[in-house]
N, C-alpha and C positions, 0 to 999 in steps of 0.2 A: 664488599657485593656477592662474593663468590657462593653465600650461603641462601642466597633468596636470589626471586627468580623477578625480574624489572619488565612491567608491561609496558613496552614503549607506546605500542598501536593504541593503548587506551584514551591517550591526551592528545590535544595538538600542542605546536608548539608554539609560547606569548610570545607578547612584544616583555623589556623589560620596564620596569616599576617606571611609571607616569608617561609611555612611548605607547603613541596610540599607532595600529597596523589593522588593517581590512575592518575595520567599525570597531575596534577592543582598546579601552581605555584601560593600563592594571595600575594599582595602587595597594600595598602592604592593606593586610587584612587587621583590622584595629584587635584589642585585646580581646574583647567580648563579641568578636565573633568566633571565638573558640567555644564559645557553648551554646552554637547553634549546631541543629541535628539535621544529616544529611540523609537519605537511601540511597544504600546502593547495591549492584546486582554483582556477585561473584559467576561468572559464568565458567563451566565447566564443558569440558573437548569433549562431546560425542564420542560412545565407543564406534569401532567398524563404519565410522561416515561413507568414505568411500564407498564401499560396496551396500548400503542404502542409498546414495547417491544413483548407483547403476540400477538396481532394482526400479526407481523412482524412474529413471530416464528408458527401462522397458517396461514401463505402465503397469508394475504392480501396485496393490491397494494393498495395506497393512493393517492389523486390530493397534489399537492404543496398547494393548497388553504386547502383543509381539514385538511392538518396538520400544516398549519398558525394558520389555528380558533381553533382547539383543543387543541395545543402540546403547544402551543409559552408563554413566559410568559407575565406578565401579561403588558399591554401597560404602566400604570403610573408609575411601576417599574423601567421599561428601560427608562422612560422619567427622572425620578428623579435622578439616576444614569448618563444619560449624562448632567443635568443642572450640578450637582457637582462635575465634572470633568471637565465642561467648567469653572466654578468659581473657579476651582483649576488650572488654568491656563492650562489645555489639550487641544488640538485639535482633534476635531473628524474627524476622518478618515473615516470611513468604518463603517456598519453593517450588520452584517449575517444575511441570511436568517430565516425568523420567530421569527426575533428581540431574537436572541440565543447568540450576542454577539457583542461587541462594542469597538471598533478599537478607539485607542486616540493615540495621541504624544503629549509629554514634554520633556524638559528637564531632564539629568540627578539631576540636583539640586531642581525640583520642584519633580520629583518622591518619592526622599529621602525626603522631607518636607510631603508632599501628604499621601505616602503610607507608610510613619514608617518605611521605611529601607535604610540600608548602603551600601551603594555602594563600591564596591574595584576592585580593576585590578587583573583579573583571566588568566594568558598565558594555556593554553593547546595545544599542539604540534606545537609549534613557534609563533603561533594568543593570540593575547592579546585582554580580549574583557573587557569589564564594565560588573559588573553583582550584584546581589543583593548577601548581607551575609548572611542576618536575612529573614523570612518571611515576607511577606505587610501583612497591613490591610486596613478597610474602616471600615468608621463610620457603623453601625449596622444599622443608618438609609437609608441605600442604599445598604450594602454589605451584605443583609440579601439574595437577590436571585441571589446572584452572589457564584457562587463555584471554579470558580479560577481565576486566574491571568496571563497570558501568558505573557511570552516573558522578563523577569528581568533575565535572566542567558542564555545568547544563545548564553555558549560556551558548551551546551546542544543541540544538532541536532542528526534529524535521519541520518543514512551512507547510503551509496548504496550495496544492495548486486549485485557482479560482480563478478565471477572469472576468470582472463583472462588466455588465454595459448595459444602462437607462436605455429603457426602449422609448424612442419618440415614434409615435403613428398606431403602430397595430400592437391590440392587446395591451394597451395600458389602462385598462380599470375593470371593473368585474359588476355586473351587473345584477340585478336583485335576486337572480336564477343562481349566482355564481359564475356564471358562462362571460368570457372572457370578452373587451368588447372594445373597438372595431374588431371584425374577424373575421380579417382576409386569407382565405385559406391557402397553404402554403408556403406563407409569409412567413421570416422569423417576428419575434422568436417563435420556434416550432413546439406543437405539443407533441404529445406523446403518440398520437396516430401516426401523426407527421411522418415519425422516424421510424416507428416498424413497419410502415406503408416502405422507404425511403432503404433499408436494410432488408425486404422481404421478408418483415417477419410478422405479416400479420395473417388471419385468419387461416394459423396453422393448428386451431385444435387444442395449443398447450397454452395455458398461465403461470407457469411455475407449482402448478395446485403439488403438496407433497414437499416442497423444499423453502430452508430458507436460507435467508441470503444476513450475513454480520460486513456491518460497516464500523469501520473500524478509523474514529475522528477523538475532536476532545469534548464534543458537550451535544446536547440533545435538540432538535429542534422543537419551534412549538407546534401545540399541536393543529393549531387553528390555519396554521402556515399548509400543513398537508392536507387536512381536510378540503379548503378553499381550491388549493392544487387542483387533489381527485374530480370535485366538482365539474372544476372548469374543464378537466378532460375527462368527463362522463364514465370517471370511476367511481365504484361502489366506496362509500366511506367507510370504515370498519377501524377504527384509531388500536382493536385489540390486536390486530394482524403485528403490530409495532409493539416486542421486549427491549424496553432500554435498563441496560445493567452500567451501574456507575462503579468504574473501577479503581480502587482508593477511596483514600476518606476528604479528599482535597477538593477545594471548591470549582464547580465547572462556573465554563466564560457563559455569557448571553448566546445567543444565537448571532453569527453573523455571515451565513449564507451555503459555508461549505456542507456546514450536517444538515440542511433542509433540500441541497441540489443530491448529494446524495442516497435522502429518504424518500422525495419524490419519487424522482428517477428509476432509481430499484423498485421501489414498488408501484412505478408505473407501467416497464417494461415487465414485470412482472406480478400481474395484479391479482395470482393467487398465491403468491408465497407469504411465507413472512418473515418478516428483517426484522434483527436485532443489532441494536443501534450498541457499540464498545463504547463509551463516553470517557476519555482517560482524566477531564480537567488540565492537562498539559500535554505540548507534544514533544519534552524533555524523554530521551530517549529510558530511561528506566521505567516514566509512563508509559511507555506503547511497549516495551518488552512484558509487562504487567499483564496490561489489557493482552494479547497475542499469546498468554500463560494461559489467560482465560478463554480466550475462543479454542482454544487447541484442548483443556479440559472439558469445554462445552461439546467440540465437536465429538470426544471419546464417546459421551455419552448420546449424542444425537444424532441419527444417521441421515438427516434433514439438512444439518448444517454441512452445505458442500461446496458453497462458494463465500470469498470474504472481498468488498470493494475497501481499496486504503486509496484516497488523493493527498498523498505528504510525500514528500521527499528533501533528497540535500542532496547538492554537489557531490561527486564522488570525493575530488578534492579536497571537499570539506568534511571529513568524516575521521579523519586519523587513519592508519594501517589497515590493512585488512585482518588483522588479528582482533580489533575492538570490536566496535558494534556490529560492525559487518559482518563477523564472524559469527557474533552474538546470534543475529537476526535470522540470520544463514541458515541454522540449526532449528531454530522457528518455522522459519516458513518451510525447509525441509521438510520436517515432520507433518506439518500440513499436505506438503504437495503427497506423503507417502500415506496417508492418510484418505486420499482423494477430494481434498479441500484447493479447489483451484483460488488462487490471489488475485486479483486485477491491480493492480498499481499505476495510478496516474504516471506517464514519462516526464511531466514538464512543462511550466508553462512560460520560460526562456531561450527556447528554438536551443539552438547547439551549446550556446554556449552560459548556461544560468553563473549568479552572481551568489554570492554568501545567501542572498534574501529569498533567491529565488522567481523575483519579480522580472528582473533585468536580464539583458541580456550582455554583462560588461563581465562576466568573466572569463576563464578557462576555456575552452571546447573539453567538453565530460559528457557522459550520462550520468543522470543523479541514480540518488540509489535511495529507495531498493525497487526501484524497476530494472534496475540493471543484476537484482539476486538469481538464479540461474533455476529457480525453487517457484517463479511467478512470473506471472504472464504481462508483460508492459504494454502499455497500450497507450499508444500516442494517438495526436488530432488529426484533421482535415476540418478543412472551409465547404461547407458541403449548401450546395443551392437546387432549391426544387423547382420543379417548372412551375408556373402558376394551374394548368390545368386539371393535369390530372396528380399532381403528388409525384413523378417520374424524375431520378435524377438529373437534373439538367448541368451540372457539374459539379467536379468532386476535387480536388487540389491538394496536396499537405500544406496545413496550417503552419503559419514560419515561428508559433510558437511553440511546435510540437517540441517538445524532448527528444532526442536524440541523439546516440553515438558508440562510443564503441567503452567498454570497462576496461578498467583500468586493476581491479580486483580479480575477475571474473574468464578464466579463459573460455574460448568456444565449445559450448557443450556439444557433445556428440547428435543430436536429433536437431541443431539448428545448419542445416545446410539442405539441400534439394533446388529443384527448379528455380532459378532465378534469383539464389543465393548465392552473395559473394563469397570467397575463399574467404578466410582469418583466419587468425590465431586467437583471438579475443571475442567474448559475448558479447552480442550488441545489440542495440534497444534503437524503437520499440519492436514488440512481436506481432501486434495487429495496429490497428484503429479505429475510430470512427469520430461524428463530428463532435468539433471541440470550438469552433472561431467562433469567440462571442458578438462580431458582429455580424454573424449568421446563427445565434446562439440560441439557449436551452427557453423555455416558458416558465416560469417559478415564482411563485409567491413568497415573500420574502416581507416580514415584519405587516403582514395584512395585502401587502401592499405587491399588483405583476411587476414583475421585471422582465429583464433578459440577462444569462449570463449563460461564460462558456469555459473553456479551459478543459483541457485531460481529463481532469476533474469533474465533467458531465462525460466522457467518454470511457472512463473507466469503472463506472456502476451502472453504466447501459449493456457494457459486456458481461459484467456481474448477472445484470437480468438476466441477460441472451443464455448463460450457462445455466443457470434454474432452468429457460425452457426445454434447452439440451436434456437436461436433468430427468426432466419430467417425460419428454418423449423418450429417452432409454428409458426407464421406467415401463412405460405403454409397453412398450417393446419386448419387457422380459430380461431388459439388462440390468447391468450395477450401473448403479453413480460413474460421468467420467473419472479416472485416472489423470495423474497428470493432463494438462489438453497442450502444452506446448508440445512436446513430440507425435502428437497427434497429428496436430492442423500442419506443420511445416509441411509433410509429401500433399497437401493440398494446395499450398502455395502454385497458381498458377492454372488452377481449375476453374471451374465456376462458382466453387465456394467462396472467394475472394474476390470484390471487382479492385483490380489493379490499381493502384491512385501513382499515376506518372508524371505530373506537373505538380510545383509550388516546391517550396525550399524551408531549411529550420536556423538558415546561418549557416552552414560548414557542409551542410551536406542537402542533396539533394534529390527529390522523388524522382525514383526512373522506373520504365520499364520490372518488376522484379521485387523480391524485396528491396528496403530502401529504410535508412535511419532516420526517417522522417516520418513513415504511416507502416514499418514494417511487410509484413503479408498484402493490406489493405483493409478495407472493411469487407464486414458480412454481407455475404447471400444467405440468410437465415435458411429459407429454405433447402437450399443444396446441402447448407452445415451440418445440418439436421437430417437430411437423406445421408450422406457421408458418415457420421455419425452413430449415424442408430442399423446400419445394415447388416454389421458382424459384432458376437461382444470383441470389446476394444482388449481387455483383460481382467476377469476378475480377481478377486481376492487370492491371495496364496496366502499359503503357512511360512511358517517360519523357518 
């Protein structure tokens, strides 16, 4: 194998045939399985990535052309890889922006032969997949610039961050005008206006006008649910605000809540913004990578698309090594951050010890990816209680389900310092937080019925909406859109821009004074945060 490069981090270890481990059952692949077709992503290393990391951390914003000119792999390397794949019987079906990836399809039999893998059948949660049992390899001549081959183990995929609770009592029906009934003010499930008031985001003179919020999820919500949500919250009904982009050719699953929550609450927090839903049809990593590439391409041509909400994740210990899917997505998140697109990722709903399904706290102590990426804003969760009379915050504690911890993949970035931030060598999660507890949850209309819902899946789209408000305020002040947000907000920890959440635990970690691994810097006071981020130019676009 000395003449081949082995991609160990592109797969995870499987149990032997006939043995069950971590909910997986492996069996030999039947001969006819070799005629199945799989789509893989061959991800190439970005040129001079460390330099780009420094520029993003320094608040620089670059154009798509600047990124492509300086940080792309060599064209000759990309062409050589594509030629080899074609000669091996693969069909090239797409490329990533900046030539950082090549998507290719081939039969399972061809993949076995060309990549030196043994394909087996893996059953997980009742679904059987064809997957690689060992690490793939490429000839050094074409594999040297490649850092990962994605898609060989489709049973590994992200999961949704959503905790649902049926409401018994308040806002359980809609009257003939579409208004919630009964309607006890400042009592969960909370309406948009109540959350805006809780975070001092009301009456600020901004609605997200001129901004576009992207949402990455597997399917589209029902239009009726969105319009009923708007009616119930006194928001103008305008479905033209919602753009629907289907990524890939696969079938889209039926709505089950996450997509409805994301669209309802981003459009509610920022009622003047446009929403673009990128539906993947699947939570497998190749599908998510394709969607991220599409968002990068669209943001390159649309200066209003400067915020993205993602309510998905997987415990880092289940991701494979650092040079697999994590490295592949990090390059995409870094490119987005360099363009001034802030990505808000929910930190998880199983506390400090998420299992492989993400719903139970029975796994190892770990952060979830992608919230742990150093080019995104990780969003944790709180339990929020409002005063019945004036809607002021009566109590806000760390929610036990809030994902958080230290990354095993990313070192502590230079910007994760400041007043109240404990020292450490690893990237800590989350960065910020907002209401997430389903017991004090969000109002939602799902399948025509009012319900209560929660999870950090609620907090992330709320923060994406807040970002649209900040960007509109900056635009009004004659300033460019935000660069990467994290380096700007850590110096604001301990100021009036954030409410420090000092009680609650997610299992391994406790909410304490200052930064913590349950709620991050805390929850925002949007009036003060907008004032702090519009006082002076943060950093404008720069020349390459």
